[in-house]
BAZAPA-529236 format. One record per atom (N, C-alpha, C): x negated, y negated, z; residue in one letter; residue number from 0. Coordinates in pm, whole numbers, always signed. Layout:
residues N
@u X v Y w Z aa A i NUM
...
This chain:
residues 126
@u -10123 v -6378 w +11449 aa Q i 0
@u -10182 v -6500 w +11464 aa Q i 0
@u -10256 v -6590 w +11387 aa Q i 0
@u -10262 v -6730 w +11388 aa V i 1
@u -10321 v -6800 w +11305 aa V i 1
@u -10429 v -6822 w +11405 aa V i 1
@u -10527 v -6799 w +11297 aa Q i 2
@u -10701 v -6821 w +11368 aa Q i 2
@u -10744 v -6919 w +11235 aa Q i 2
@u -10830 v -7022 w +11267 aa L i 3
@u -10946 v -7109 w +11215 aa L i 3
@u -11073 v -7096 w +11295 aa L i 3
@u -11144 v -7003 w +11235 aa V i 4
@u -11272 v -7021 w +11333 aa V i 4
@u -11409 v -7094 w +11246 aa V i 4
@u -11460 v -7137 w +11309 aa E i 5
@u -11571 v -7265 w +11224 aa E i 5
@u -11692 v -7222 w +11275 aa E i 5
@u -11796 v -7262 w +11192 aa S i 6
@u -11903 v -7209 w +11225 aa S i 6
@u -12021 v -7306 w +11138 aa S i 6
@u -12147 v -7373 w +11203 aa G i 7
@u -12232 v -7406 w +11171 aa G i 7
@u -12286 v -7569 w +11186 aa G i 7
@u -12199 v -7598 w +11314 aa G i 8
@u -12195 v -7763 w +11361 aa G i 8
@u -12386 v -7724 w +11413 aa G i 8
@u -12433 v -7841 w +11467 aa G i 9
@u -12569 v -7866 w +11541 aa G i 9
@u -12637 v -7953 w +11529 aa G i 9
@u -12750 v -8020 w +11561 aa S i 10
@u -12784 v -8140 w +11609 aa S i 10
@u -12917 v -8123 w +11422 aa S i 10
@u -12927 v -8258 w +11374 aa V i 11
@u -13020 v -8290 w +11242 aa V i 11
@u -13068 v -8421 w +11303 aa V i 11
@u -13163 v -8449 w +11225 aa Q i 12
@u -13213 v -8587 w +11229 aa Q i 12
@u -13127 v -8637 w +11088 aa Q i 12
@u -13099 v -8780 w +11086 aa A i 13
@u -13053 v -8873 w +10987 aa A i 13
@u -13147 v -8851 w +10877 aa A i 13
@u -13041 v -8855 w +10744 aa G i 14
@u -13089 v -8811 w +10622 aa G i 14
@u -13105 v -8662 w +10594 aa G i 14
@u -13073 v -8574 w +10718 aa G i 15
@u -13074 v -8393 w +10697 aa G i 15
@u -12953 v -8352 w +10644 aa G i 15
@u -12890 v -8222 w +10636 aa S i 16
@u -12778 v -8160 w +10595 aa S i 16
@u -12786 v -8055 w +10683 aa S i 16
@u -12654 v -8037 w +10688 aa L i 17
@u -12551 v -7929 w +10796 aa L i 17
@u -12440 v -7876 w +10651 aa L i 17
@u -12426 v -7746 w +10703 aa R i 18
@u -12305 v -7689 w +10628 aa R i 18
@u -12226 v -7609 w +10728 aa R i 18
@u -12055 v -7682 w +10732 aa L i 19
@u -11967 v -7612 w +10799 aa L i 19
@u -11894 v -7505 w +10742 aa L i 19
@u -11856 v -7416 w +10820 aa S i 20
@u -11774 v -7314 w +10785 aa S i 20
@u -11631 v -7259 w +10839 aa S i 20
@u -11543 v -7241 w +10774 aa C i 21
@u -11421 v -7226 w +10854 aa C i 21
@u -11320 v -7108 w +10772 aa C i 21
@u -11298 v -7001 w +10849 aa A i 22
@u -11272 v -6917 w +10807 aa A i 22
@u -11101 v -6888 w +10876 aa A i 22
@u -11007 v -6823 w +10798 aa A i 23
@u -10903 v -6836 w +10818 aa A i 23
@u -10829 v -6725 w +10816 aa A i 23
@u -10739 v -6673 w +10912 aa S i 24
@u -10638 v -6540 w +10920 aa S i 24
@u -10524 v -6573 w +10977 aa S i 24
@u -10434 v -6517 w +10917 aa G i 25
@u -10318 v -6492 w +10998 aa G i 25
@u -10170 v -6594 w +10953 aa G i 25
@u -10213 v -6661 w +10818 aa Y i 26
@u -10117 v -6721 w +10770 aa Y i 26
@u -10163 v -6699 w +10593 aa Y i 26
@u -10026 v -6790 w +10558 aa T i 27
@u -10057 v -6768 w +10387 aa T i 27
@u -10172 v -6901 w +10362 aa T i 27
@u -10282 v -6807 w +10332 aa Y i 28
@u -10366 v -6931 w +10291 aa Y i 28
@u -10341 v -7003 w +10178 aa Y i 28
@u -10293 v -6956 w +10071 aa S i 29
@u -10298 v -7002 w +9961 aa S i 29
@u -10208 v -7121 w +9951 aa S i 29
@u -10126 v -7157 w +10066 aa R i 30
@u -10027 v -7265 w +10040 aa R i 30
@u -10055 v -7404 w +10120 aa R i 30
@u -10164 v -7443 w +10149 aa N i 31
@u -10234 v -7523 w +10242 aa N i 31
@u -10319 v -7617 w +10180 aa N i 31
@u -10387 v -7722 w +10262 aa C i 32
@u -10478 v -7795 w +10179 aa C i 32
@u -10581 v -7774 w +10329 aa C i 32
@u -10676 v -7717 w +10330 aa M i 33
@u -10777 v -7710 w +10408 aa M i 33
@u -10867 v -7783 w +10453 aa M i 33
@u -10944 v -7830 w +10523 aa G i 34
@u -11015 v -7909 w +10576 aa G i 34
@u -11044 v -7922 w +10729 aa G i 34
@u -11115 v -8054 w +10681 aa W i 35
@u -11193 v -8133 w +10854 aa W i 35
@u -11148 v -8249 w +10879 aa W i 35
@u -11085 v -8254 w +11005 aa F i 36
@u -11086 v -8396 w +11081 aa F i 36
@u -11241 v -8398 w +11181 aa F i 36
@u -11263 v -8523 w +11218 aa R i 37
@u -11367 v -8511 w +11315 aa R i 37
@u -11341 v -8632 w +11425 aa R i 37
@u -11376 v -8604 w +11515 aa Q i 38
@u -11326 v -8730 w +11651 aa Q i 38
@u -11472 v -8741 w +11690 aa Q i 38
@u -11483 v -8888 w +11721 aa A i 39
@u -11636 v -8921 w +11817 aa A i 39
@u -11581 v -8982 w +11949 aa A i 39
@u -11689 v -8988 w +12038 aa P i 40
@u -11598 v -9033 w +12163 aa P i 40
@u -11533 v -9134 w +12169 aa P i 40
@u -11435 v -9207 w +12211 aa G i 41
@u -11369 v -9300 w +12231 aa G i 41
@u -11286 v -9379 w +12092 aa G i 41
@u -11295 v -9205 w +11978 aa K i 42
@u -11220 v -9294 w +11870 aa K i 42
@u -11138 v -9214 w +11832 aa K i 42
@u -11042 v -9262 w +11730 aa E i 43
@u -10917 v -9152 w +11718 aa E i 43
@u -10974 v -9052 w +11597 aa E i 43
@u -10916 v -8933 w +11584 aa R i 44
@u -10937 v -8825 w +11513 aa R i 44
@u -10904 v -8884 w +11377 aa R i 44
@u -11008 v -8869 w +11279 aa E i 45
@u -10969 v -8908 w +11143 aa E i 45
@u -11019 v -8789 w +11034 aa E i 45
@u -10922 v -8753 w +10960 aa G i 46
@u -10974 v -8736 w +10817 aa G i 46
@u -11097 v -8738 w +10738 aa G i 46
@u -11154 v -8573 w +10708 aa V i 47
@u -11268 v -8626 w +10631 aa V i 47
@u -11272 v -8566 w +10507 aa V i 47
@u -11216 v -8439 w +10474 aa A i 48
@u -11190 v -8388 w +10345 aa A i 48
@u -11116 v -8276 w +10369 aa A i 48
@u -11006 v -8267 w +10260 aa C i 49
@u -10969 v -8137 w +10216 aa C i 49
@u -10950 v -8083 w +10127 aa C i 49
@u -10934 v -7946 w +10066 aa I i 50
@u -10923 v -7901 w +9956 aa I i 50
@u -10801 v -7829 w +9961 aa I i 50
@u -10721 v -7804 w +9842 aa Y i 51
@u -10602 v -7739 w +9840 aa Y i 51
@u -10646 v -7579 w +9801 aa Y i 51
@u -10610 v -7483 w +9873 aa T i 52
@u -10672 v -7373 w +9842 aa T i 52
@u -10593 v -7268 w +9699 aa T i 52
@u -10509 v -7345 w +9689 aa N i 53
@u -10424 v -7277 w +9515 aa N i 53
@u -10483 v -7385 w +9446 aa N i 53
@u -10584 v -7395 w +9384 aa G i 54
@u -10592 v -7504 w +9294 aa G i 54
@u -10741 v -7567 w +9287 aa G i 54
@u -10756 v -7605 w +9415 aa G i 55
@u -10888 v -7679 w +9445 aa G i 55
@u -10904 v -7819 w +9425 aa G i 55
@u -10810 v -7860 w +9413 aa S i 56
@u -10808 v -8003 w +9417 aa S i 56
@u -10845 v -8057 w +9577 aa S i 56
@u -10925 v -8176 w +9516 aa T i 57
@u -10988 v -8244 w +9685 aa T i 57
@u -10977 v -8372 w +9740 aa T i 57
@u -10985 v -8404 w +9832 aa T i 58
@u -10991 v -8565 w +9852 aa T i 58
@u -11100 v -8562 w +9969 aa T i 58
@u -11134 v -8679 w +9961 aa Y i 59
@u -11216 v -8738 w +10089 aa Y i 59
@u -11200 v -8856 w +10135 aa Y i 59
@u -11233 v -8867 w +10270 aa A i 60
@u -11255 v -9012 w +10320 aa A i 60
@u -11368 v -9094 w +10267 aa A i 60
@u -11331 v -9216 w +10226 aa D i 61
@u -11456 v -9315 w +10186 aa D i 61
@u -11559 v -9291 w +10231 aa D i 61
@u -11571 v -9282 w +10347 aa S i 62
@u -11671 v -9295 w +10460 aa S i 62
@u -11768 v -9149 w +10425 aa S i 62
@u -11750 v -9082 w +10367 aa V i 63
@u -11842 v -8966 w +10310 aa V i 63
@u -11786 v -8905 w +10161 aa V i 63
@u -11786 v -9019 w +10088 aa K i 64
@u -11769 v -8955 w +9935 aa K i 64
@u -11896 v -8978 w +9891 aa K i 64
@u -11953 v -8890 w +9812 aa G i 65
@u -12102 v -8902 w +9746 aa G i 65
@u -12162 v -8819 w +9832 aa G i 65
@u -12182 v -8810 w +9969 aa R i 66
@u -12260 v -8734 w +10064 aa R i 66
@u -12195 v -8587 w +10106 aa R i 66
@u -12066 v -8546 w +10083 aa F i 67
@u -12009 v -8441 w +10197 aa F i 67
@u -11923 v -8393 w +10057 aa F i 67
@u -11927 v -8222 w +10055 aa T i 68
@u -11873 v -8182 w +9957 aa T i 68
@u -11793 v -8046 w +10022 aa T i 68
@u -11673 v -8038 w +9995 aa I i 69
@u -11602 v -7938 w +10022 aa I i 69
@u -11551 v -7802 w +9921 aa I i 69
@u -11602 v -7719 w +9958 aa S i 70
@u -11544 v -7582 w +9839 aa S i 70
@u -11464 v -7456 w +9931 aa S i 70
@u -11463 v -7396 w +9865 aa Q i 71
@u -11411 v -7277 w +9891 aa Q i 71
@u -11449 v -7124 w +9848 aa Q i 71
@u -11434 v -7041 w +9932 aa D i 72
@u -11458 v -6901 w +9874 aa D i 72
@u -11297 v -6833 w +9917 aa D i 72
@u -11208 v -6805 w +9804 aa N i 73
@u -11040 v -6749 w +9833 aa N i 73
@u -11089 v -6614 w +9874 aa N i 73
@u -11211 v -6540 w +9808 aa A i 74
@u -11191 v -6405 w +9841 aa A i 74
@u -11205 v -6368 w +10018 aa A i 74
@u -11291 v -6471 w +10077 aa K i 75
@u -11289 v -6496 w +10193 aa K i 75
@u -11210 v -6568 w +10303 aa K i 75
@u -11119 v -6661 w +10224 aa N i 76
@u -11054 v -6735 w +10330 aa N i 76
@u -11079 v -6827 w +10381 aa N i 76
@u -11237 v -6904 w +10313 aa T i 77
@u -11297 v -6954 w +10397 aa T i 77
@u -11339 v -7081 w +10309 aa T i 77
@u -11341 v -7172 w +10405 aa V i 78
@u -11375 v -7329 w +10334 aa V i 78
@u -11489 v -7360 w +10359 aa V i 78
@u -11578 v -7445 w +10306 aa Y i 79
@u -11708 v -7525 w +10338 aa Y i 79
@u -11691 v -7663 w +10342 aa Y i 79
@u -11795 v -7702 w +10437 aa L i 80
@u -11790 v -7883 w +10422 aa L i 80
@u -11980 v -7855 w +10396 aa L i 80
@u -11989 v -7866 w +10293 aa Q i 81
@u -12165 v -7948 w +10281 aa Q i 81
@u -12189 v -8078 w +10307 aa Q i 81
@u -12295 v -8092 w +10426 aa M i 82
@u -12286 v -8243 w +10454 aa M i 82
@u -12408 v -8278 w +10430 aa M i 82
@u -12464 v -8381 w +10344 aa N i 83
@u -12579 v -8405 w +10320 aa N i 83
@u -12603 v -8599 w +10340 aa N i 83
@u -12740 v -8592 w +10337 aa S i 84
@u -12724 v -8769 w +10342 aa S i 84
@u -12674 v -8790 w +10517 aa S i 84
@u -12711 v -8693 w +10613 aa L i 85
@u -12602 v -8730 w +10732 aa L i 85
@u -12660 v -8875 w +10776 aa L i 85
@u -12560 v -8934 w +10873 aa K i 86
@u -12598 v -9062 w +10902 aa K i 86
@u -12518 v -9030 w +11089 aa K i 86
@u -12590 v -9124 w +11174 aa P i 87
@u -12581 v -9116 w +11294 aa P i 87
@u -12407 v -9110 w +11319 aa P i 87
@u -12371 v -9221 w +11257 aa E i 88
@u -12245 v -9270 w +11253 aa E i 88
@u -12144 v -9120 w +11210 aa E i 88
@u -12210 v -9019 w +11153 aa D i 89
@u -12110 v -8884 w +11150 aa D i 89
@u -12096 v -8780 w +11237 aa D i 89
@u -12212 v -8836 w +11406 aa T i 90
@u -12214 v -8775 w +11473 aa T i 90
@u -12074 v -8741 w +11549 aa T i 90
@u -12004 v -8653 w +11569 aa A i 91
@u -11832 v -8593 w +11602 aa A i 91
@u -11837 v -8472 w +11626 aa A i 91
@u -11718 v -8445 w +11706 aa M i 92
@u -11671 v -8282 w +11709 aa M i 92
@u -11594 v -8306 w +11591 aa M i 92
@u -11603 v -8195 w +11502 aa Y i 93
@u -11562 v -8171 w +11359 aa Y i 93
@u -11481 v -8037 w +11375 aa Y i 93
@u -11328 v -8068 w +11346 aa Y i 94
@u -11277 v -7983 w +11343 aa Y i 94
@u -11174 v -7928 w +11238 aa Y i 94
@u -11186 v -7776 w +11186 aa C i 95
@u -11104 v -7708 w +11055 aa C i 95
@u -10966 v -7733 w +11133 aa C i 95
@u -10887 v -7749 w +10986 aa A i 96
@u -10736 v -7769 w +10992 aa A i 96
@u -10669 v -7764 w +10870 aa A i 96
@u -10550 v -7725 w +10894 aa A i 97
@u -10448 v -7678 w +10756 aa A i 97
@u -10360 v -7769 w +10780 aa A i 97
@u -10323 v -7798 w +10647 aa A i 98
@u -10197 v -7911 w +10656 aa A i 98
@u -10103 v -7869 w +10515 aa A i 98
@u -10025 v -7909 w +10479 aa R i 99
@u -9908 v -7868 w +10397 aa R i 99
@u -9964 v -7980 w +10261 aa R i 99
@u -10027 v -8091 w +10268 aa T i 100
@u -10058 v -8178 w +10164 aa T i 100
@u -10176 v -8242 w +10197 aa T i 100
@u -10276 v -8290 w +10131 aa Q i 101
@u -10397 v -8359 w +10144 aa Q i 101
@u -10369 v -8524 w +10229 aa Q i 101
@u -10231 v -8556 w +10206 aa T i 102
@u -10219 v -8682 w +10246 aa T i 102
@u -10243 v -8678 w +10410 aa T i 102
@u -10213 v -8575 w +10498 aa A i 103
@u -10263 v -8555 w +10630 aa A i 103
@u -10406 v -8587 w +10669 aa A i 103
@u -10511 v -8559 w +10543 aa F i 104
@u -10646 v -8580 w +10586 aa F i 104
@u -10654 v -8745 w +10524 aa F i 104
@u -10607 v -8764 w +10439 aa Y i 105
@u -10650 v -8895 w +10365 aa Y i 105
@u -10601 v -9024 w +10451 aa Y i 105
@u -10460 v -8994 w +10523 aa Y i 106
@u -10438 v -9086 w +10576 aa Y i 106
@u -10455 v -9069 w +10776 aa Y i 106
@u -10523 v -8958 w +10766 aa S i 107
@u -10551 v -8938 w +10897 aa S i 107
@u -10433 v -8896 w +11027 aa S i 107
@u -10339 v -8857 w +10914 aa N i 108
@u -10198 v -8817 w +11020 aa N i 108
@u -10197 v -8648 w +11051 aa N i 108
@u -10282 v -8686 w +11177 aa Y i 109
@u -10327 v -8527 w +11230 aa Y i 109
@u -10195 v -8466 w +11316 aa Y i 109
@u -10094 v -8554 w +11302 aa G i 110
@u -9995 v -8524 w +11357 aa G i 110
@u -9909 v -8421 w +11273 aa G i 110
@u -9975 v -8446 w +11100 aa A i 111
@u -9875 v -8342 w +11042 aa A i 111
@u -9989 v -8212 w +10976 aa A i 111
@u -10092 v -8204 w +11084 aa V i 112
@u -10161 v -8079 w +11060 aa V i 112
@u -10126 v -7972 w +11135 aa V i 112
@u -10104 v -7846 w +11079 aa G i 113
@u -10004 v -7733 w +11157 aa G i 113
@u -10104 v -7650 w +11205 aa G i 113
@u -10218 v -7630 w +11175 aa Y i 114
@u -10298 v -7553 w +11253 aa Y i 114
@u -10464 v -7615 w +11260 aa Y i 114
@u -10471 v -7574 w +11379 aa W i 115
@u -10619 v -7652 w +11425 aa W i 115
@u -10750 v -7535 w +11461 aa W i 115
@u -10870 v -7550 w +11445 aa G i 116
@u -10995 v -7474 w +11475 aa G i 116
@u -11028 v -7513 w +11608 aa G i 116
@u -11094 v -7436 w +11664 aa Q i 117
@u -11150 v -7494 w +11815 aa Q i 117
@u -11251 v -7621 w +11811 aa Q i 117
@u -11315 v -7644 w +11708 aa G i 118
@u -11405 v -7774 w +11681 aa G i 118
@u -11569 v -7738 w +11690 aa G i 118
@u -11627 v -7782 w +11630 aa T i 119
@u -11769 v -7772 w +11653 aa T i 119
@u -11841 v -7911 w +11633 aa T i 119
@u -11968 v -7927 w +11743 aa Q i 120
@u -12013 v -8061 w +11735 aa Q i 120
@u -12105 v -8052 w +11633 aa Q i 120
@u -12114 v -8181 w +11542 aa V i 121
@u -12262 v -8253 w +11476 aa V i 121
@u -12293 v -8348 w +11533 aa V i 121
@u -12430 v -8356 w +11551 aa T i 122
@u -12501 v -8441 w +11615 aa T i 122
@u -12611 v -8505 w +11538 aa T i 122
@u -12599 v -8616 w +11499 aa V i 123
@u -12720 v -8652 w +11384 aa V i 123
@u -12795 v -8786 w +11456 aa V i 123
@u -12928 v -8785 w +11477 aa S i 124
@u -13012 v -8882 w +11560 aa S i 124
@u -13073 v -8952 w +11457 aa S i 124
@u -13099 v -9098 w +11502 aa S i 125
@u -13178 v -9187 w +11407 aa S i 125
@u -13324 v -9164 w +11443 aa S i 125
Protein backbone atom coordinates (compact mmCIF):
# COMPACT_ATOMS: atom_id res chain seq x y z
CA UNK A 1 0.00 0.00 0.00
CA UNK A 2 1.40 3.37 -1.06
CA UNK A 3 1.58 5.98 1.64
CA UNK A 4 2.77 9.58 1.64
CA UNK A 5 2.78 10.90 5.19
CA UNK A 6 3.22 14.61 5.73
CA UNK A 7 4.20 16.62 8.76
CA UNK A 8 5.34 20.11 9.64
CA UNK A 9 2.48 22.44 8.83
CA UNK A 10 1.28 25.11 11.22
CA UNK A 11 0.72 28.81 11.75
CA UNK A 12 3.37 31.49 11.41
CA UNK A 13 3.58 35.23 10.95
CA UNK A 14 4.57 36.77 7.65
CA UNK A 15 8.32 36.58 7.16
CA UNK A 16 8.58 33.40 9.18
CA UNK A 17 9.62 29.89 8.20
CA UNK A 18 8.23 26.37 8.23
CA UNK A 19 9.54 23.02 7.05
CA UNK A 20 7.29 20.34 5.64
CA UNK A 21 8.27 16.67 5.49
CA UNK A 22 6.85 13.86 3.38
CA UNK A 23 7.80 10.26 4.08
CA UNK A 24 7.03 7.75 1.33
CA UNK A 25 6.48 4.02 1.58
CA UNK A 26 5.02 1.19 -0.44
CA UNK A 27 6.24 2.11 -3.93
CA UNK A 28 9.38 2.53 -6.01
CA UNK A 29 10.58 5.75 -4.51
CA UNK A 30 13.43 6.22 -6.94
CA UNK A 31 11.29 6.54 -10.08
CA UNK A 32 9.32 9.66 -9.34
CA UNK A 33 9.31 13.37 -8.92
CA UNK A 34 8.09 14.03 -5.40
CA UNK A 35 6.95 17.33 -4.06
CA UNK A 36 3.97 19.48 -3.09
CA UNK A 37 0.85 20.97 -4.46
CA UNK A 38 -1.15 23.53 -2.51
CA UNK A 39 -4.74 24.62 -2.52
CA UNK A 40 -6.18 27.75 -0.98
CA UNK A 41 -9.93 28.13 -0.37
CA UNK A 42 -11.74 28.90 -3.61
CA UNK A 43 -8.64 28.37 -5.75
CA UNK A 44 -7.33 25.64 -8.01
CA UNK A 45 -4.75 23.22 -6.71
CA UNK A 46 -1.33 24.39 -7.90
CA UNK A 47 2.09 22.78 -8.11
CA UNK A 48 4.67 24.25 -5.74
CA UNK A 49 7.88 22.25 -6.15
CA UNK A 50 9.19 18.79 -6.83
CA UNK A 51 12.48 16.92 -6.82
CA UNK A 52 13.47 13.92 -8.88
CA UNK A 53 14.32 11.30 -6.29
CA UNK A 54 16.81 9.74 -8.69
CA UNK A 55 19.16 12.60 -9.47
CA UNK A 56 17.89 15.54 -7.44
CA UNK A 57 16.76 17.86 -10.24
CA UNK A 58 14.20 20.34 -8.93
CA UNK A 59 11.45 22.58 -10.22
CA UNK A 60 9.60 25.43 -8.51
CA UNK A 61 6.57 27.55 -9.13
CA UNK A 62 7.54 31.13 -9.97
CA UNK A 63 5.67 32.35 -6.89
CA UNK A 64 7.99 30.48 -4.51
CA UNK A 65 11.37 30.67 -6.27
CA UNK A 66 14.05 32.07 -4.00
CA UNK A 67 11.94 31.48 -0.87
CA UNK A 68 11.24 27.73 -0.85
CA UNK A 69 13.81 24.94 -1.11
CA UNK A 70 13.00 21.29 -1.73
CA UNK A 71 15.45 18.57 -0.69
CA UNK A 72 15.50 14.85 -0.01
CA UNK A 73 16.94 12.16 2.20
CA UNK A 74 16.91 9.01 0.09
CA UNK A 75 17.94 6.83 3.03
CA UNK A 76 14.66 7.81 4.70
CA UNK A 77 12.53 8.02 1.52
CA UNK A 78 11.68 11.52 2.71
CA UNK A 79 11.35 14.84 0.92
CA UNK A 80 11.46 18.21 2.67
CA UNK A 81 10.15 21.65 1.76
CA UNK A 82 11.86 24.49 3.57
CA UNK A 83 9.65 27.56 3.33
CA UNK A 84 11.23 30.91 4.20
CA UNK A 85 9.98 34.50 3.96
CA UNK A 86 6.42 33.23 4.10
CA UNK A 87 3.63 35.50 2.89
CA UNK A 88 -0.09 35.50 3.67
CA UNK A 89 -0.72 34.35 0.09
CA UNK A 90 1.19 31.14 0.90
CA UNK A 91 -1.69 30.15 3.18
CA UNK A 92 -3.13 26.89 1.86
CA UNK A 93 -3.46 23.18 2.40
CA UNK A 94 -0.22 21.62 1.21
CA UNK A 95 -0.39 18.14 -0.29
CA UNK A 96 2.59 15.87 -0.80
CA UNK A 97 2.46 14.26 -4.23
CA UNK A 98 4.37 11.86 -6.45
CA UNK A 99 4.28 11.95 -10.24
CA UNK A 100 6.29 10.46 -13.09
CA UNK A 101 7.67 13.81 -14.25
CA UNK A 102 8.16 17.34 -12.99
CA UNK A 103 5.78 18.73 -15.60
CA UNK A 104 2.87 17.65 -13.40
CA UNK A 105 4.05 20.16 -10.82
CA UNK A 106 5.29 22.89 -13.15
CA UNK A 107 2.00 22.98 -15.10
CA UNK A 108 -0.16 22.20 -12.03
CA UNK A 109 -1.47 19.12 -13.79
CA UNK A 110 -2.84 17.40 -10.73
CA UNK A 111 -4.45 14.77 -12.97
CA UNK A 112 -0.96 13.44 -13.68
CA UNK A 113 -0.18 12.84 -10.00
CA UNK A 114 -0.07 9.18 -9.07
CA UNK A 115 -0.15 9.43 -5.30
CA UNK A 116 -1.26 12.02 -2.75
CA UNK A 117 -0.66 12.64 0.91
CA UNK A 118 -3.45 13.62 3.28
CA UNK A 119 -2.52 17.30 3.36
CA UNK A 120 -1.15 19.64 6.01
CA UNK A 121 -2.36 23.18 6.68
CA UNK A 122 -0.04 26.16 6.43
CA UNK A 123 -1.40 29.49 7.68
CA UNK A 124 0.55 32.72 7.39
CA UNK A 125 -0.81 35.78 9.18
CA UNK A 126 0.04 39.36 8.32
